[in-house]
C-alpha positions as CSV (number, residue, x, y, z in Angstrom):
1,M,-45.6,-43.2,-13.0
2,D,-46.8,-41.5,-16.2
3,D,-49.3,-39.3,-14.5
4,R,-48.2,-35.6,-14.8
5,A,-49.9,-34.9,-11.5
6,D,-47.0,-36.8,-9.8
7,L,-44.4,-34.7,-11.6
8,Y,-42.9,-31.6,-10.0
9,D,-41.6,-28.8,-12.2
10,V,-38.5,-28.4,-10.0
11,C,-36.9,-30.3,-7.2
12,I,-34.5,-28.3,-5.0
13,L,-31.9,-30.1,-2.8
14,G,-31.3,-28.1,0.3
15,S,-33.6,-25.7,2.3
16,G,-30.9,-23.1,3.1
17,L,-31.5,-19.5,2.0
18,G,-30.6,-20.1,-1.6
19,G,-32.9,-23.0,-2.0
20,T,-35.9,-21.5,-0.2
21,I,-35.6,-18.1,-1.9
22,L,-35.5,-19.8,-5.3
23,G,-38.3,-22.1,-4.3
24,A,-40.5,-19.3,-3.1
25,I,-39.9,-17.4,-6.4
26,L,-40.7,-20.3,-8.6
27,A,-43.8,-21.3,-6.7
28,R,-45.0,-17.7,-6.6
29,Q,-44.8,-17.8,-10.4
30,G,-46.9,-21.0,-10.6
31,A,-44.3,-23.7,-10.7
32,R,-44.8,-27.0,-8.7
33,V,-41.7,-27.1,-6.4
34,L,-40.3,-29.8,-4.1
35,I,-37.6,-29.1,-1.6
36,L,-35.7,-31.9,0.0
37,D,-33.3,-31.6,3.0
38,R,-31.3,-34.0,5.0
39,S,-31.7,-31.8,8.1
40,A,-34.5,-29.7,9.6
41,H,-35.2,-26.2,10.8
42,P,-34.2,-24.5,13.0
43,R,-30.5,-25.3,12.7
44,F,-27.1,-23.7,13.0
45,A,-25.6,-22.1,9.9
46,I,-22.9,-19.6,9.2
47,G,-22.7,-17.0,6.5
48,E,-24.2,-14.4,8.8
49,S,-23.1,-11.0,7.5
50,T,-24.9,-9.2,4.7
51,I,-23.4,-6.5,2.5
52,P,-25.2,-3.9,0.4
53,S,-25.0,-6.2,-2.7
54,T,-26.8,-8.9,-0.7
55,T,-29.6,-6.7,0.6
56,G,-29.8,-4.8,-2.6
57,C,-30.3,-8.1,-4.6
58,L,-33.1,-9.1,-2.1
59,K,-34.9,-5.8,-2.8
60,I,-34.6,-6.5,-6.5
61,L,-35.8,-10.1,-6.2
62,A,-38.8,-9.0,-4.1
63,R,-39.9,-6.5,-6.8
64,R,-38.9,-8.6,-9.9
65,F,-40.8,-11.7,-8.8
66,D,-43.5,-10.3,-6.6
67,V,-42.3,-12.0,-3.4
68,P,-42.6,-9.1,-0.8
69,E,-41.4,-11.3,2.0
70,L,-37.9,-11.1,0.5
71,D,-38.0,-7.4,1.2
72,N,-38.2,-8.2,4.9
73,L,-34.6,-9.5,4.6
74,S,-33.3,-6.4,2.9
75,S,-32.5,-4.1,5.9
76,F,-32.1,-4.3,9.6
77,A,-35.2,-2.4,10.3
78,K,-37.4,-4.7,8.2
79,I,-35.9,-8.0,9.4
80,Q,-36.7,-7.2,13.0
81,A,-40.3,-7.9,12.3
82,V,-39.6,-11.5,11.2
83,A,-36.3,-12.4,12.9
84,P,-35.7,-10.1,15.9
85,T,-32.7,-12.2,17.0
86,C,-30.6,-10.6,14.2
87,G,-28.0,-7.9,14.8
88,I,-27.4,-4.6,13.1
89,K,-24.5,-4.0,10.7
90,R,-23.5,-0.4,10.0
91,S,-20.0,-1.1,8.6
92,F,-17.0,-3.3,8.1
93,S,-14.1,-2.7,10.3
94,F,-10.5,-4.0,10.0
95,F,-7.9,-3.9,12.8
96,Y,-4.3,-4.7,11.9
97,N,-2.4,-6.8,14.4
98,R,1.2,-7.8,14.9
99,P,2.2,-10.6,17.3
100,G,2.9,-9.4,20.8
101,E,2.2,-5.7,20.0
102,A,-0.6,-3.3,20.8
103,Q,-2.8,-2.3,17.9
104,D,-2.0,1.1,16.3
105,P,-5.4,2.9,15.7
106,T,-3.9,4.6,12.6
107,E,-3.9,1.1,11.1
108,W,-7.7,0.6,11.5
109,M,-9.9,0.7,8.4
110,E,-13.6,1.1,8.0
111,Y,-16.2,0.8,5.2
112,R,-19.7,1.9,5.8
113,T,-22.8,0.2,4.6
114,F,-26.0,2.0,3.5
115,P,-27.9,4.2,6.0
116,P,-31.7,4.2,6.1
117,P,-33.9,4.0,4.1
118,L,-31.9,1.4,2.1
119,G,-29.9,0.1,5.1
120,P,-28.4,-0.6,7.5
121,D,-27.2,-4.1,6.7
122,I,-27.7,-7.2,8.9
123,H,-26.0,-9.7,11.1
124,M,-28.3,-12.6,10.3
125,Y,-29.0,-15.2,13.0
126,R,-29.3,-17.8,10.4
127,Q,-31.3,-20.5,12.2
128,D,-34.2,-18.0,12.5
129,V,-33.8,-16.4,9.1
130,D,-33.5,-19.7,7.3
131,A,-36.6,-21.0,9.2
132,Y,-38.5,-17.9,8.2
133,M,-37.7,-18.3,4.5
134,A,-38.6,-22.0,4.7
135,K,-42.1,-21.0,6.0
136,V,-42.4,-18.4,3.2
137,A,-41.6,-21.0,0.6
138,V,-44.2,-23.4,2.0
139,S,-46.8,-20.5,2.1
140,Y,-46.4,-20.1,-1.7
141,G,-47.1,-23.8,-2.2
142,V,-43.6,-25.4,-2.0
143,H,-43.7,-29.0,-0.8
144,L,-40.9,-29.2,1.8
145,E,-39.7,-32.6,3.1
146,E,-37.1,-32.5,5.9
147,R,-34.9,-35.3,7.4
148,V,-34.9,-37.2,4.1
149,E,-31.9,-39.0,2.6
150,V,-31.5,-38.8,-1.2
151,T,-30.0,-42.2,-2.2
152,D,-30.1,-41.9,-6.0
153,V,-30.7,-39.3,-8.8
154,E,-31.3,-40.4,-12.4
155,I,-31.7,-37.9,-15.2
156,D,-32.9,-38.6,-18.8
157,D,-36.1,-37.2,-20.1
158,E,-37.0,-36.4,-16.5
159,V,-35.4,-36.4,-13.1
160,R,-36.0,-39.2,-10.7
161,I,-35.0,-38.8,-7.0
162,R,-35.0,-41.9,-4.9
163,L,-35.2,-41.5,-1.1
164,G,-33.8,-43.6,1.7
165,D,-37.3,-44.8,2.7
166,G,-37.9,-46.2,-0.8
167,R,-40.1,-43.4,-2.1
168,L,-39.5,-41.9,-5.6
169,H,-40.1,-38.3,-6.6
170,R,-40.1,-37.1,-10.2
171,A,-39.3,-33.6,-11.6
172,R,-38.7,-31.9,-14.9
173,F,-35.5,-30.2,-13.5
174,I,-33.4,-30.4,-10.4
175,V,-31.4,-27.6,-8.6
176,D,-28.7,-28.4,-6.0
177,G,-28.5,-25.9,-3.2
178,S,-27.1,-28.2,-0.6
179,G,-23.6,-26.6,-0.4
180,Y,-20.3,-28.4,0.1
181,R,-22.0,-31.8,0.5
182,S,-23.6,-31.4,-3.0
183,E,-25.5,-34.5,-4.0
184,L,-25.2,-33.7,-7.7
185,A,-21.5,-32.7,-7.6
186,D,-20.7,-36.0,-6.0
187,R,-23.0,-38.1,-8.2
188,F,-21.8,-36.7,-11.5
189,G,-18.2,-36.2,-10.6
190,L,-18.2,-32.4,-10.9
191,R,-15.8,-31.5,-8.1
192,D,-12.3,-30.5,-9.1
193,P,-10.0,-33.1,-7.4
194,T,-7.8,-30.1,-6.3
195,P,-9.7,-26.8,-5.9
196,R,-8.6,-24.3,-8.5
197,M,-8.3,-21.5,-6.0
198,S,-5.1,-19.8,-5.0
199,T,-6.6,-19.1,-1.5
200,R,-5.8,-21.9,0.9
201,S,-7.4,-21.5,4.3
202,R,-9.0,-23.4,7.1
203,V,-11.4,-22.2,9.8
204,I,-12.2,-22.6,13.5
205,F,-15.5,-21.1,14.7
206,T,-18.4,-21.1,17.2
207,H,-21.0,-18.9,18.7
208,M,-19.9,-17.2,22.0
209,Q,-21.5,-15.4,25.0
210,G,-19.9,-12.6,26.9
211,V,-18.1,-10.9,24.0
212,A,-17.7,-7.2,25.1
213,P,-18.0,-4.4,22.6
214,F,-14.6,-3.6,21.1
215,D,-15.4,0.1,21.8
216,H,-15.1,-0.7,25.5
217,R,-11.8,-2.6,25.2
218,G,-9.9,-0.7,22.5
219,P,-8.0,2.6,22.6
220,A,-9.9,5.8,23.5
221,R,-12.1,7.2,20.8
222,P,-10.2,10.5,20.1
223,R,-7.3,8.3,18.7
224,R,-9.4,6.7,16.0
225,G,-10.0,9.3,13.3
226,L,-12.9,7.3,11.9
227,T,-16.7,7.8,12.0
228,R,-18.6,7.8,15.3
229,T,-20.4,4.6,14.6
230,P,-19.7,2.0,17.3
231,F,-17.4,-0.8,16.1
232,H,-19.7,-3.2,17.9
233,Q,-22.2,-2.4,15.2
234,S,-19.9,-3.6,12.5
235,T,-18.7,-6.9,11.1
236,L,-15.4,-6.7,12.9
237,H,-12.2,-8.2,11.5
238,H,-8.9,-8.7,13.4
239,I,-6.4,-9.2,10.6
240,F,-2.8,-10.4,10.9
241,D,-0.1,-12.0,8.7
242,G,-1.4,-15.5,8.3
243,G,-5.1,-15.1,8.9
244,W,-8.1,-13.1,10.1
245,M,-10.8,-13.3,12.8
246,W,-14.4,-12.3,12.5
247,V,-16.6,-11.0,15.4
248,I,-20.3,-10.7,14.4
249,P,-22.5,-9.7,17.3
250,F,-26.3,-10.2,17.3
251,N,-26.7,-8.2,20.6
252,N,-25.6,-4.9,19.3
253,H,-28.7,-2.7,19.2
254,P,-31.1,-1.3,21.8
255,G,-33.8,-3.9,21.3
256,A,-31.4,-6.9,21.2
257,V,-32.9,-10.2,22.4
258,N,-30.0,-12.5,21.4
259,E,-26.8,-12.4,23.5
260,L,-24.7,-14.5,21.1
261,T,-21.8,-13.4,19.0
262,S,-20.4,-15.4,16.0
263,V,-16.7,-15.7,16.3
264,G,-14.2,-17.5,14.1
265,V,-10.7,-17.4,12.6
266,H,-9.6,-18.2,9.1
267,L,-6.0,-19.4,8.9
268,D,-3.6,-19.5,5.9
269,L,-2.6,-23.1,5.5
270,E,0.9,-22.1,4.5
271,K,1.6,-20.1,7.6
272,N,-0.7,-21.9,10.0
273,P,-1.0,-25.6,9.0
274,A,-3.2,-27.9,10.9
275,R,-1.4,-29.4,14.0
276,G,-4.1,-31.8,15.2
277,L,-4.9,-29.6,18.3
278,D,-8.2,-29.3,20.1
279,P,-10.2,-26.5,18.2
280,E,-10.8,-24.5,21.4
281,A,-7.3,-24.8,22.6
282,E,-5.9,-23.7,19.2
283,F,-8.3,-20.8,18.9
284,W,-7.2,-19.4,22.3
285,E,-3.6,-20.0,21.5
286,I,-4.0,-17.9,18.4
287,V,-5.9,-15.2,20.3
288,G,-3.1,-15.1,22.8
289,R,-0.6,-14.0,20.2
290,F,-2.3,-10.6,19.8
291,P,-2.9,-8.5,23.0
292,A,-5.7,-6.4,21.6
293,V,-7.6,-9.5,20.4
294,A,-7.0,-11.2,23.8
295,R,-8.4,-8.2,25.6
296,H,-11.4,-8.0,23.3
297,L,-12.4,-11.6,23.9
298,E,-11.5,-11.7,27.6
299,G,-14.2,-13.5,29.5
300,A,-16.0,-14.8,26.4
301,R,-17.0,-18.4,26.3
302,A,-18.4,-20.8,23.7
303,A,-22.1,-21.3,23.6
304,R,-22.0,-24.3,21.2
305,P,-19.4,-26.9,20.2
306,W,-16.3,-25.6,18.4
307,V,-15.9,-26.5,14.7
308,S,-12.5,-27.0,13.1
309,T,-12.2,-27.7,9.3
310,G,-9.5,-28.7,6.8
311,R,-9.1,-26.6,3.7
312,V,-12.5,-24.9,3.1
313,Q,-12.0,-24.1,-0.6
314,Y,-13.8,-26.3,-3.2
315,S,-14.6,-25.9,-6.9
316,S,-16.5,-27.6,-9.7
317,Q,-15.8,-28.2,-13.4
318,T,-19.2,-26.9,-14.2
319,A,-22.4,-25.8,-12.4
320,I,-24.8,-27.0,-15.1
321,G,-25.8,-30.1,-17.0
322,R,-28.7,-31.9,-18.5
323,R,-31.8,-30.9,-16.6
324,F,-29.8,-29.7,-13.5
325,L,-27.8,-26.9,-12.1
326,L,-25.9,-26.1,-8.9
327,L,-26.5,-23.0,-7.0
328,P,-23.3,-21.0,-6.2
329,H,-22.6,-22.5,-2.8
330,A,-23.0,-26.0,-4.1
331,A,-20.6,-25.3,-7.0
332,G,-17.7,-23.7,-5.0
333,F,-16.5,-21.6,-2.1
334,V,-13.5,-19.4,-1.4
335,D,-13.4,-17.9,2.1
336,A,-15.7,-15.9,4.4
337,L,-13.6,-12.7,4.0
338,F,-15.6,-9.7,2.6
339,S,-18.9,-11.5,3.4
340,S,-19.3,-12.6,-0.2
341,G,-21.2,-15.9,0.5
342,L,-24.7,-14.6,0.8
343,S,-24.1,-12.0,-1.9
344,I,-23.1,-14.7,-4.4
345,S,-26.0,-16.9,-3.4
346,T,-28.6,-14.1,-4.0
347,W,-26.9,-13.2,-7.2
348,G,-27.2,-16.8,-8.4
349,V,-30.9,-17.0,-7.7
350,N,-31.4,-13.7,-9.6
351,A,-29.3,-15.0,-12.5
352,I,-31.2,-18.3,-13.0
353,A,-34.8,-17.7,-11.8
354,R,-36.2,-16.1,-14.9
355,E,-34.3,-18.4,-17.2
356,L,-35.6,-21.4,-15.3
357,L,-39.2,-20.1,-15.5
358,D,-38.8,-19.6,-19.2
359,A,-37.4,-23.1,-19.6
360,L,-40.4,-24.6,-17.8
361,A,-42.8,-22.6,-20.0
362,A,-41.1,-23.7,-23.2
363,D,-40.3,-27.2,-21.9
364,D,-36.8,-26.6,-23.2
365,F,-34.0,-27.5,-20.8
366,D,-31.1,-27.2,-23.3
367,V,-27.8,-26.8,-21.3
368,A,-26.9,-23.8,-23.5
369,R,-29.8,-21.9,-21.9
370,F,-27.9,-21.8,-18.6
371,Q,-24.4,-21.3,-20.0
372,P,-24.2,-17.6,-19.2
373,Y,-24.9,-18.4,-15.5
374,D,-22.2,-21.0,-15.4
375,A,-19.6,-18.7,-17.1
376,M,-20.4,-15.7,-15.0
377,L,-20.4,-17.7,-11.8
378,R,-16.9,-19.0,-12.6
379,R,-15.7,-15.4,-13.2
380,I,-17.2,-14.2,-9.9
381,V,-15.7,-17.1,-7.9
382,D,-12.3,-16.6,-9.6
383,H,-12.4,-12.9,-8.9
384,Y,-13.2,-13.4,-5.2
385,D,-10.4,-16.0,-5.0
386,Q,-7.9,-13.5,-6.3
387,L,-9.3,-10.7,-4.1
388,V,-9.1,-12.9,-0.9
389,H,-5.7,-14.4,-1.8
390,G,-4.4,-10.9,-2.5
391,A,-5.6,-9.9,1.0
392,Y,-3.8,-12.8,2.7
393,V,-0.6,-11.8,0.9
394,S,-1.0,-8.1,1.7
395,W,-1.2,-8.7,5.4
396,R,2.5,-9.1,5.6
397,S,2.6,-5.3,5.9
398,F,0.0,-2.7,6.7
399,E,1.3,-0.5,3.9
400,L,0.5,-3.2,1.3
401,W,-2.9,-4.0,2.9
402,N,-3.8,-0.3,2.7
403,A,-3.2,-0.4,-1.0
404,W,-4.9,-3.8,-1.7
405,Y,-7.9,-2.7,0.4
406,R,-8.7,-0.2,-2.4
407,M,-9.4,-3.1,-4.8
408,W,-12.2,-4.3,-2.6
409,T,-13.7,-0.9,-1.8
410,I,-13.8,0.2,-5.4
411,G,-15.3,-3.1,-6.5
412,A,-17.9,-2.8,-3.8
413,F,-18.7,0.8,-4.7
414,L,-19.2,-0.1,-8.4
415,Q,-21.3,-3.2,-7.4
416,V,-23.6,-1.0,-5.3
417,A,-23.9,1.5,-8.1
418,S,-24.8,-1.3,-10.5
419,E,-27.5,-2.8,-8.2
420,L,-29.1,0.6,-7.8
421,V,-29.4,0.8,-11.6
422,Q,-31.0,-2.6,-11.6
423,L,-33.3,-1.8,-8.7
424,T,-34.4,1.5,-10.3
425,R,-35.1,-0.1,-13.8
426,V,-37.0,-3.0,-12.3
427,A,-39.0,-0.8,-9.9
428,W,-39.9,1.9,-12.4
429,D,-40.2,0.0,-15.7
430,G,-40.2,-3.7,-14.9
431,D,-37.1,-3.8,-17.2
432,E,-35.3,-7.1,-16.8
433,S,-33.0,-6.6,-19.8
434,V,-30.5,-4.9,-17.4
435,F,-29.5,-8.2,-16.0
436,A,-28.2,-9.4,-19.3
437,E,-26.2,-6.2,-20.1
438,A,-22.6,-5.6,-19.3
439,P,-21.4,-4.3,-16.9
440,H,-24.4,-5.3,-14.8
441,R,-24.3,-9.1,-15.1
442,G,-21.9,-10.0,-12.4
443,L,-20.6,-8.9,-8.9
444,Q,-17.7,-6.7,-7.9
445,A,-17.6,-5.1,-11.3
446,V,-16.1,-8.3,-12.9
447,D,-18.0,-7.4,-16.1
448,Y,-16.6,-3.8,-16.3
449,A,-13.4,-3.8,-18.4
450,P,-11.7,-0.7,-16.8
451,F,-12.0,-2.2,-13.4
452,V,-11.0,-5.7,-14.5
453,D,-7.8,-4.2,-16.2
454,L,-7.0,-2.3,-13.0
455,F,-7.6,-5.3,-10.8
456,D,-5.5,-7.6,-13.0
457,A,-2.5,-5.2,-13.0
458,C,-2.7,-4.8,-9.2
459,Y,-3.0,-8.6,-8.6
460,R,0.1,-9.1,-10.7
461,D,1.9,-6.8,-8.2
462,I,0.6,-9.0,-5.4
463,R,1.9,-12.1,-7.1
464,E,5.3,-10.5,-7.5
465,V,5.4,-9.8,-3.7
466,E,4.4,-13.4,-3.0
467,A,7.2,-14.7,-5.2
468,G,9.7,-12.5,-3.5
469,R,10.4,-10.4,-6.6
470,L,8.9,-7.2,-5.4
471,A,9.1,-5.5,-2.0
472,P,5.7,-4.9,-0.3
473,A,6.4,-1.1,0.0
474,E,7.1,-0.9,-3.7
475,A,4.0,-2.9,-4.6
476,A,1.9,-0.7,-2.4
477,R,3.3,2.4,-4.2
478,Q,2.5,0.9,-7.6
479,I,-1.0,-0.1,-6.6
480,H,-1.9,3.3,-5.2
481,A,-0.5,4.9,-8.4
482,R,-2.6,2.6,-10.6
483,V,-5.7,3.2,-8.6
484,A,-5.3,7.0,-8.8
485,R,-4.8,6.9,-12.6
486,A,-7.9,4.7,-13.1
487,E,-10.3,7.3,-11.7
488,L,-13.0,4.7,-11.0
489,A,-14.2,6.1,-7.6
490,P,-14.2,9.4,-5.7
491,H,-10.9,10.6,-4.1
492,T,-11.9,9.3,-0.6
493,F,-11.8,5.7,-2.0
494,T,-8.3,6.2,-3.6
495,D,-6.5,8.4,-1.2
496,P,-4.0,6.3,0.9
497,A,-4.6,8.5,3.9
498,S,-8.4,7.8,3.8
499,R,-9.3,4.9,6.1
500,S,-13.1,5.4,5.8
501,P,-13.9,5.9,2.1
502,I,-17.5,7.0,2.7
503,T,-19.3,8.5,5.7
504,A,-22.6,6.9,4.8
505,T,-25.4,9.4,5.5
506,V,-28.2,10.2,3.1
507,G,-26.6,13.6,2.4
508,N,-23.3,12.0,1.5
509,I,-25.0,9.3,-0.6
510,V,-26.7,12.1,-2.6
511,R,-23.4,13.9,-2.9
512,L,-21.8,10.7,-4.2
513,L,-24.6,10.3,-6.8
514,I,-24.0,13.9,-7.9
515,W,-20.3,13.1,-8.3
516,G,-21.2,10.1,-10.4
517,R,-23.6,12.0,-12.5
518,Y,-21.5,15.1,-13.2
519,E,-17.9,14.5,-12.3
520,S,-17.0,10.9,-13.0
521,R,-15.4,9.7,-16.3
522,G,-17.8,9.3,-19.2
523,D,-18.2,5.5,-19.3
524,L,-18.6,5.3,-15.5
525,R,-21.3,8.0,-15.7
526,R,-23.1,6.2,-18.5
527,H,-23.2,2.7,-17.0
528,F,-23.6,3.4,-13.3
529,F,-25.2,6.8,-12.7
530,G,-27.7,7.3,-15.5
531,E,-30.7,6.4,-13.3
532,N,-29.8,8.9,-10.5
533,P,-32.9,11.2,-10.7
534,R,-35.3,8.2,-10.5
535,L,-33.2,6.6,-7.8
536,I,-33.4,9.6,-5.6
537,R,-37.2,9.6,-6.0
538,L,-37.3,5.9,-5.1
539,M,-35.2,6.7,-2.0
540,L,-37.6,9.5,-1.0
541,G,-40.5,7.1,-1.3
542,E,-38.7,4.7,1.0
543,V,-38.1,7.5,3.5
544,A,-41.8,8.5,3.4
545,D,-43.0,4.9,3.9
546,T,-40.7,4.2,6.8
547,A,-41.4,7.5,8.5
548,W,-45.1,6.9,8.2
549,G,-44.8,3.4,9.5
550,T,-43.0,4.6,12.7
551,R,-45.1,7.7,13.3
552,S,-46.7,6.1,16.4
553,R,-43.3,5.1,17.9
554,P,-41.5,8.4,18.5
555,R,-38.2,6.7,19.6
556,D,-38.0,4.6,16.5
557,L,-38.8,7.6,14.3
558,Y,-36.0,9.5,16.1
559,R,-33.5,6.7,15.5
560,F,-34.5,6.4,11.8
561,V,-34.0,10.1,11.2
562,R,-30.8,10.2,13.2
563,D,-29.3,7.3,11.3
564,M,-30.0,9.0,8.0
565,V,-28.2,12.2,8.8
566,T,-25.3,11.2,11.2
567,T,-23.0,8.3,11.9
568,R,-23.0,9.1,15.6
569,N,-24.8,6.4,17.6
570,E,-23.6,5.8,21.1
571,E,-27.0,5.2,22.7
572,F,-26.6,1.4,22.8
573,L,-23.0,1.5,24.0
574,A,-23.9,3.7,27.0
575,A,-26.6,1.3,27.9
576,R,-24.3,-1.7,27.5
577,S,-21.7,0.0,29.7
578,L,-24.1,0.4,32.5
579,A,-25.4,-3.1,32.2
580,T,-22.1,-4.9,31.9
581,G,-19.8,-2.7,33.9
582,S,-17.4,-2.6,30.9
């Protein structure tokens, strides 16, 4: 038991994406890593929609820690080589619903993700993506044990992990990436008895077959006034007072081999308390309230058992301790709205990987070393809680939702700008100091004081609406006025009439960078747009590499170039219409 050869540097509980990405990074840098999991791959998992901050962080991690396999998860084009069952994500779309009424297309909102070469984003079919990353981790030397039960964890001058079969593993440090069923949170009493979140929601979900493209079931295209990108190639949200529904297709591109669609509904517990109903029956009862949603899902059927939960929020008093830490999903969770889960997970890995490697090298695991991670994780989770809770309150009127929507889009815009700064400094200079500098330490601009001040003021307006002291229309007016005065994003992000803040083509991205470099307020320009010249050269390099890689496949090269310069992409929808008779 005293032989160091029996001692792992790090034991990771859970072989989901957070655990295997961290494990691959640590092993690539020479650490001895053990991953333990109570289940086995392949397996069902949700958290399927990436956003630019997720894929951007994966690009950063690949370069920062020399794990090129992570870059395969950083765009739809690249993930097709390792997990062809995934879908494409070109945008977020939000469709406002009122019970018993047809949708009004002027109440549809859209937010585009990156075009090539940095995008598009991905609908991850998690059982295949997670299995791929587990293999990558093992290829770098990680020892993975599946279907094992951890029965005891003791921590003093080392970590001892007892398994159900009587075996004992030893490690210098332990990381919990096992999610809600966190072994360490339970063992050390870290969970808050009552989650600290203001958001209170439950969820019903499954994977379905036979979900038609909304483009074939919704109003005619001339009434939309949005980009020409098919809604079927978005993470689609049907929103209503009291909840929201996601529709995440994996079969939404010409080469699709996976006919499944992820579908689920989050319900506000105040307005839709649990009634003890069968999950499938309750789901269709909710769908039946909204004609457009019912038409969209007409003929669809579950491909796996339905899951119904109680309240999904959970939080912890801390995510760190003596020789241990919790990855974000083990420490807390808010709600799937805005696809924040994978983004926070990849941020967490980036936030602790170098610190953990340094701790191993110095044999110094002082809790204070990981305090910045714990503090920033709390800030990020609390921000997303307020963002999501504000959305639930705002859905009592489209006018208020239109105003609150700006809080998310501006935060997302600043987050992407921040990660492009990080990517450029890492790729060009190997400069890691950027990750410890405000305003680049967190997500959604939670480390940028002007945005935090704006967000806090607007959230107070939302709270006043919730308390009945402010009318939704007046709150919407006040929020729009605050957003306009703050000048934190281009006019298309702040204009109440703009329902698609950015038409994401390479040309428009360059124009956006020019705005940031020459027209934005001084502190915004300094923090977020100082690396623009090198960033443009980095993007041109990505264009050249991708174009060269597809030179022998004319159709793929055509699609790549088309998607860089236009949002129009109806090729797949035409094929689906012929195939399905929709």
